[in-house]
C-alpha positions in Angstrom: 138.0 78.2 103.4 135.5 80.0 105.7 132.3 78.0 106.4 129.3 78.9 104.2 127.0 81.6 105.5 124.5 81.7 102.6 123.5 78.7 100.6 121.0 78.3 97.7 118.8 75.2 97.8 116.2 73.9 95.4 112.5 74.5 96.3 112.0 70.7 96.5 115.1 70.0 98.6 114.4 67.4 101.3 116.1 69.7 103.9 113.4 72.4 103.7 111.2 71.1 106.5 114.2 71.0 108.9 115.3 74.5 107.8 111.8 75.9 108.5 112.1 74.5 112.0 115.3 76.5 112.4 113.6 79.8 111.9 114.2 82.1 114.9 111.5 81.5 117.6 108.8 84.1 118.2 106.2 85.8 116.0 107.1 86.6 112.4 107.6 90.2 111.6 104.5 90.2 109.4 102.1 87.6 108.0 103.9 88.0 104.7 107.1 86.7 106.5 105.3 83.9 108.3 106.0 80.2 107.8 102.5 79.6 106.2 103.0 82.3 103.6 106.4 80.8 102.7 105.0 77.3 102.6 102.2 78.4 100.3 104.7 79.9 97.9 106.8 76.8 97.9 103.7 74.6 97.4 102.2 76.6 94.5 105.1 78.1 92.5 106.1 75.7 89.7 109.6 74.5 89.3 109.8 76.4 86.0 109.7 79.7 88.0 113.4 79.3 88.5 113.4 80.3 92.2 115.6 79.0 95.0 115.5 79.2 98.8 118.4 81.2 100.1 119.5 80.1 103.6 121.4 82.7 105.7 123.2 81.6 108.8 122.5 84.1 111.6 125.0 82.5 114.1 128.6 82.8 113.2 129.4 79.7 115.1 127.0 77.6 113.1 127.6 77.4 109.4 124.7 76.1 107.3 126.0 72.6 106.8 126.7 72.0 110.5 125.0 69.5 112.7 123.7 72.1 115.1 120.1 72.0 113.7 118.7 74.2 116.5 120.7 77.3 115.5 118.5 79.9 113.8 118.7 80.8 110.2 117.0 83.4 108.0 115.4 82.4 104.7 114.3 84.2 101.6 112.7 82.9 98.4 115.0 84.3 95.8 113.3 84.6 92.4 115.4 84.7 89.3 114.3 85.9 85.9 115.7 87.4 82.8 113.8 90.6 82.1 113.6 92.4 78.8 112.8 96.1 78.8 112.4 98.7 76.1 113.1 96.0 73.4 116.8 96.5 73.8 117.8 95.8 77.4 118.2 92.4 78.9 118.5 92.3 82.7 119.3 89.3 85.0 117.1 90.1 88.0 116.6 88.6 91.4 113.6 89.1 93.6 113.5 89.1 97.4 110.6 86.8 98.1 109.2 87.4 94.7 109.1 85.3 91.6 109.3 88.3 89.3 106.4 86.8 87.4 103.1 88.8 87.0 100.9 85.8 87.7 102.8 84.2 90.6 103.3 87.6 92.3 99.6 88.5 92.0 99.2 87.7 95.8 100.9 91.0 96.4 103.9 90.9 98.8 104.0 93.7 101.4 105.9 94.4 104.6 108.9 92.5 103.1 112.0 91.3 104.9 113.6 88.0 105.7 111.8 85.0 107.1 113.1 84.4 110.6 114.9 87.7 111.0 113.3 90.8 112.4 114.8 94.1 113.6 118.5 94.0 114.0 118.6 90.4 112.8 117.2 91.5 109.5 120.0 94.1 109.2 122.7 91.5 109.9 121.0 88.9 107.6 120.6 91.3 104.7 124.2 92.5 105.0 125.3 88.8 104.9 123.1 88.3 101.8 124.7 91.3 100.1 128.2 90.0 101.0 127.3 86.7 99.3 125.8 88.4 96.2 129.0 90.4 95.8 130.7 87.1 95.0 128.3 86.1 92.3 128.6 87.4 88.8 125.2 86.1 87.5 122.8 89.0 88.4 122.4 92.6 87.5 119.6 93.9 89.9 117.9 92.8 93.1 114.2 93.8 93.5 113.2 94.4 97.1 109.5 95.2 97.2 107.2 96.5 99.8 109.5 97.6 102.6 108.6 100.3 105.1 110.4 103.6 105.2 112.9 102.9 108.0 113.9 99.6 106.4 114.1 101.2 103.0 116.6 103.8 104.3 118.7 101.0 105.8 118.7 99.0 102.6 119.7 102.1 100.6 122.6 102.8 103.0 123.9 99.2 102.8 123.5 99.0 99.1 125.6 102.1 98.6 128.3 100.5 100.8 128.3 97.6 98.4 128.7 99.8 95.3 125.0 99.3 94.3 122.8 102.2 93.3 119.1 102.2 94.2 116.1 103.4 92.4 112.5 103.4 93.6 110.0 101.6 91.4 107.1 103.0 93.3 106.1 104.4 96.7 102.8 103.4 98.2 101.1 104.7 101.3 100.1 102.1 103.8 97.3 102.7 106.4 96.2 100.9 109.6 94.0 101.4 112.6 95.5 101.3 116.0 93.0 99.3 118.0 94.9 99.6 121.3 94.9 103.4 121.0 91.2 103.4 120.3 90.7 101.6 123.6 92.9 103.9 125.6 92.1 107.2 124.0 88.4 106.7 123.0 87.2 104.1 125.4 86.8 101.6 122.6 84.6 103.9 120.5 86.0 103.5 117.0 83.9 106.2 115.3 85.2 108.7 117.9 88.7 108.3 116.5 87.5 109.4 113.0 86.9 112.8 111.5 83.4 114.3 112.0 82.8 114.2 108.3 83.6 110.4 108.1 81.5 109.7 111.2 78.6 111.5 109.6 79.0 109.6 106.3 79.1 106.3 108.0 76.1 106.9 110.3 74.0 108.2 107.4 74.9 105.3 105.1 74.3 102.8 108.0 70.8 104.2 108.7 69.8 104.3 105.0 70.9 100.8 104.2 69.2 99.3 107.3 66.0 101.2 106.4 66.2 99.8 102.9 67.2 96.2 103.5 67.3 95.4 107.2 69.7 95.2 110.2 73.4 95.1 109.4 75.1 91.9 110.6 78.7 90.8 110.5 79.4 87.0 110.5 82.7 85.1 110.7 83.3 81.7 109.1 83.9 79.0 111.7 85.6 76.2 109.7 88.1 76.0 106.9 85.4 74.5 104.7 83.2 77.5 105.2 86.1 79.9 104.7 86.9 78.3 101.3 83.2 78.5 100.3 83.0 82.2 101.3 86.2 82.7 99.4 84.5 81.5 96.2 81.6 83.9 96.9 84.1 86.7 97.4 85.7 85.8 94.1 82.4 86.3 92.2 82.1 89.8 93.5 85.8 90.5 93.0 85.7 89.4 89.4 82.5 91.4 88.8 84.4 94.6 89.8 87.9 93.9 88.3 87.6 91.5 85.4 87.0 94.3 82.8 88.8 95.2 79.6 92.3 96.3 80.5 92.1 94.9 84.0 92.0 91.6 85.7 91.1 90.0 89.0 93.5 87.8 90.7 90.8 85.2 90.7 91.1 84.9 86.9 94.4 83.1 87.6 94.6 79.4 88.6 97.9 80.1 90.5 96.2 82.8 92.6 93.3 80.6 93.6 95.7 77.8 94.4 97.9 80.0 96.6 95.0 81.3 98.7 93.4 77.9 99.1 96.7 76.6 100.3 97.3 79.5 102.6 93.8 79.1 104.2 94.3 75.4 104.7 97.6 76.1 106.5 96.6 79.1 108.6 92.9 78.4 109.5 93.6 75.6 112.1 95.6 78.1 114.3 93.1 80.9 113.9 95.1 82.8 111.3 92.3 83.3 108.9 89.4 85.7 109.4 86.8 85.3 106.6 83.9 87.8 107.2 80.5 88.2 105.6 78.3 91.3 106.0 74.6 91.4 105.3 71.7 93.8 105.6 68.8 91.7 106.6 69.1 88.7 104.3 71.1 90.6 101.6 74.8 89.7 101.6 76.7 92.6 100.2 80.3 92.2 101.3 83.0 89.6 102.1 86.3 90.5 103.7 89.3 88.2 103.7 91.8 88.9 106.5 94.8 87.2 108.0 95.7 87.3 111.7 99.1 87.1 113.3 99.8 88.0 116.9 96.8 90.3 117.3 97.5 92.0 114.0 94.7 91.8 111.4 95.8 92.1 107.8 93.1 93.0 105.3 94.0 91.1 102.1 91.0 91.6 99.8 87.3 92.0 99.6 84.3 91.2 97.4 81.8 94.0 97.6 78.4 94.5 95.9 78.6 97.8 94.2 76.3 99.3 91.6 72.9 99.9 93.3 74.5 100.0 96.7 77.2 102.6 95.9 75.3 105.4 97.6 75.4 103.4 100.8 79.2 103.1 100.9 79.1 99.3 101.3 82.9 99.0 101.6 83.2 101.5 104.4 80.3 100.0 106.3 81.9 96.5 106.0 85.2 97.7 107.3 83.6 99.7 110.1 81.9 96.5 111.3 85.0 94.5 110.9 87.1 97.0 112.9 84.5 97.0 115.7 84.4 93.2 115.6 88.2 93.0 116.1 88.0 95.6 118.9 85.7 93.1 120.6 88.1 90.2 120.0 91.0 92.1 121.6 93.1 92.5 118.4 95.8 95.2 118.4 95.9 96.5 114.8 93.6 96.4 111.8 95.9 96.9 108.8 94.5 98.1 105.4 98.0 97.6 103.9 99.2 99.4 100.8 97.1 101.9 98.9 95.8 105.4 99.3 92.2 104.7 98.4 89.7 107.1 100.0 88.3 104.5 102.4 91.7 103.6 103.8 92.7 107.2 104.4 89.3 107.9 106.0 89.1 104.8 108.2 92.8 104.5 109.1 94.4 106.2 112.1 98.1 105.8 111.2 100.1 105.6 108.0 103.6 105.0 106.6 105.0 104.4 103.1 106.1 101.2 101.5 108.8 101.3 98.9 109.5 99.1 95.9 113.3 99.3 95.5 115.6 98.0 92.8 119.3 97.6 93.7 121.4 97.6 90.6 125.0 96.9 89.9 126.8 99.7 88.0 126.3 98.2 84.6 126.7 100.7 81.7 123.4 99.6 80.1 121.5 100.1 83.4 123.0 103.6 83.8 122.0 104.4 80.3 118.4 103.2 81.1 118.4 105.3 84.2 119.6 108.4 82.4 116.9 108.0 79.7 114.2 107.4 82.4 115.3 110.7 84.2 115.2 112.5 80.8 111.7 111.3 80.1 110.5 112.3 83.5 112.0 115.8 83.0 110.3 116.2 79.6 107.0 115.1 81.1 107.4 117.6 83.9 108.2 120.4 81.5 105.3 119.5 79.3 102.9 119.6 82.3 104.3 123.0 83.4 103.9 124.3 79.8 100.3 123.0 79.8 99.5 124.8 83.1 101.0 128.0 81.8 98.9 127.8 78.6 95.8 127.4 80.8 96.7 130.4 82.8 97.6 128.3 85.9 101.4 129.0 85.9 103.2 131.7 87.8 103.0 135.1 86.2 106.0 136.2 84.2 108.2 138.7 86.0 108.4 142.1 84.3 
């Protein structure tokens, strides 16, 4: 029998610490694939979530159970949940680094992959994972969320080779600011990299807010205790904006709060947390919660005072100061992550697309669901076309 190349272990297995030490050396591919993020998931997801840690051997000479504990492995938290859709369809789903639980997945996973496997190592590790899944009868679909376009294309190709078909749950633009290029192309002047309209808006809002309330100042928390205190202040502003009928803030969830407190406690000692506060005079109007890995700054969330300050564009001003702060610190990238909100498209210099993919086995019920979904989309498109024609917006009828 060939040696095991993929093994599932329980999230409380005593071997996990040693397996984390076997992750390939070097920086993680993204902060979402860093050891602290994985440890925070392991620490805060309850046993009832049904997840396991999948261990993938990257070295053919070193099976998982061998004594060569220095050989690298790739890891993924493999969530498992039975989903019920449309009141008639039951699906046994797996999630790559997701619990497939709305509450536990509220800390949104992006830039997904495998822990300890970047670039070609991911390609090899994911292929090995698919090989292993081929042998298991206990799943219907694999959710792979938040992968950039190049990786999505690779996953689609490999899935097809394994007889799986792929649908896209959603596609989301992701924006970032290339700080290195601002230094080389614009002599470190961030505003010079933006459109003239955006520059004008920012400068006008900056002047108006300073005239009304005082000089704009950005501050950075120095200690984990201060970071956690500012996180609570951020939560108040976040909930004021998002805890409304039909919506919720992540801070409404105890699991979300526990995850981020754990993450800060693990990342702060190595400089991996950047908690920022922005004030005009003595009036604090914004908190930004960023993570930092290898010179790459990831904007996770904010708490912004809106309402009376809307006309001063407080969010844009806060990010402008944060970007200039990180230019001064020598950081390489300021990443807004997923979303096509106006401030991201205006303040970012580069963009890509993240894809939420579902890899399905050719089950008859899933094919029926797919056909019904395509029919519904077609009917909606026809309805929208007819509505435009009724409003005189369609193409003229040929004589």
